[in-house]
C-alpha positions, 0 to 999 in steps of 0.5 A: 287158072285152070278153065273152068270142067264143062260140067260145071257150066252146065249146071246153073243152066239144068237149074233153070232150066227145071224150073220153067219146066216147074212154073211152066207145069205148076201154070198148066195145072192151074189152067187145067184145074179151072176149066174142070171148075168151069165146066162143072159149074155150067153143068150145076141146076139154078135155082129158079123162082119164076117159070120163064121161057124165051116167049115171055115179055114181063119184066117183073117175072124175069127179075124174081129170077135174075133181081139183080140184072132186074134193080139195075 
């Protein structure tokens, strides 16, 4: 039986490394897209129905801007 050449042994290893690198690159790209999307969402203005600030203590006023939280 003839021994395998060194080039033939490296083929599957290089394929595995290429596959792992491709998956890691795709995961990193998805993470960066998600970060950019969240930063854009944070900068968008929210529709305010009632003008409230930290000193407003009436829950009904807060409930106008946050109805789901007020109902809960």
